[in-house]
C-alpha positions, 0 to 999 in steps of 0.5 A: 247557667253557672256551675257550683264552683262559679257560684261559690266563687261569686258568693265569696266575692259578694261577701268579701267586703263584709258590708251587708246591704239589701242589694247584696242580699238580693244578689245572694238570693239570685245566686241561690236560684241558679243552684238545683233545689237538691244541691248540698251547696244550695242548702249550705249557702241558704243557711249562711244567708239566713244567718246573715239576715238574722244579723242584719235584723238584730242590728236594725232592731 
């Protein structure tokens, strides 16, 4: 199991390039699953992921 710090660093690396693909979003989801449900970091990153998904949908739609 990864620590919150490791997950936060991985999250930053994942989105550093700025390209959003289905694979990137799946990796982000997998990182979220590593966190406890009550983790504040999980809630913050989930909100970020939801926003990123909305951007992808707007571009495609």
